[in-house]
C-alpha positions in Angstrom: -140.6 133.9 -221.5 -139.6 130.5 -223.4 -141.2 128.5 -220.2 -144.1 126.9 -220.7 -145.9 125.5 -217.0 -147.6 121.8 -217.3 -149.6 122.8 -214.1 -151.8 120.6 -212.5 -153.2 119.9 -208.4 -150.4 119.4 -206.8 -151.6 117.4 -203.6 -149.9 117.7 -200.1 -147.4 116.2 -200.1 -143.2 116.2 -200.3 -143.2 114.9 -204.2 -146.6 117.1 -205.1 -144.4 120.0 -204.1 -141.5 119.1 -206.3 -140.6 120.5 -210.1 -138.6 120.0 -212.6 -137.3 122.1 -215.8 -137.5 120.0 -218.7 -134.7 121.6 -221.7 -136.6 120.4 -225.2 -134.6 120.9 -228.8 -136.8 119.7 -232.0 -139.7 120.6 -231.5 -142.1 121.3 -234.8 -145.7 122.0 -235.4 -147.9 119.0 -236.3 -151.3 117.6 -235.5 -151.1 117.6 -231.8 -149.9 120.7 -231.4 -151.3 122.4 -234.1 -154.7 122.5 -231.7 -152.3 125.0 -229.9 -153.1 128.8 -229.9 -149.4 129.9 -230.2 -146.9 128.3 -232.8 -143.4 126.7 -231.6 -140.3 128.3 -232.5 -138.8 126.9 -234.9 -135.4 126.4 -233.2 -133.6 126.7 -230.2 -134.6 125.1 -226.9 -137.9 125.4 -225.0 -137.8 125.2 -221.5 -140.9 123.6 -219.8 -142.0 123.5 -215.8 -143.1 120.2 -215.1 -144.5 118.8 -211.5 -142.8 115.3 -210.5 -146.4 113.7 -211.1 -146.5 115.0 -214.3 -143.0 114.2 -215.3 -143.7 110.7 -217.6 -147.1 112.5 -219.1 -145.1 115.1 -220.5 -142.2 113.1 -221.4 -144.9 111.4 -223.3 -146.2 114.6 -224.6 -142.6 116.3 -225.8 -142.0 113.1 -228.0 -145.3 112.5 -229.9 -144.8 116.0 -230.8 -141.1 115.6 -232.2 -138.9 116.9 -229.3 -136.3 115.9 -227.6 -135.7 116.5 -224.2 -131.9 117.4 -223.7 -132.0 118.1 -220.7 -133.4 118.3 -216.5 -133.0 120.2 -213.9 -135.1 120.0 -210.2 -136.6 124.0 -209.3 -135.7 124.9 -206.2 -138.3 126.0 -203.8 -136.0 128.7 -202.5 -136.0 130.9 -206.1 
């Protein structure tokens, strides 16, 4: 699967149960993500599922890794 999940414990609030999917391009291997146990793909898009309360933190992390967010979609709780 192409996706990743940036999970955290979500509080019992309307915003805590909301998730968004980031479509990211341009991720490259560097010293920040060398600590991961898996390599990044060299091309194409990566989809990352992020809870509402971690959106800003995840945007900063993606930028540090050299990625560009090209699209953000809300994830429906129905699906």
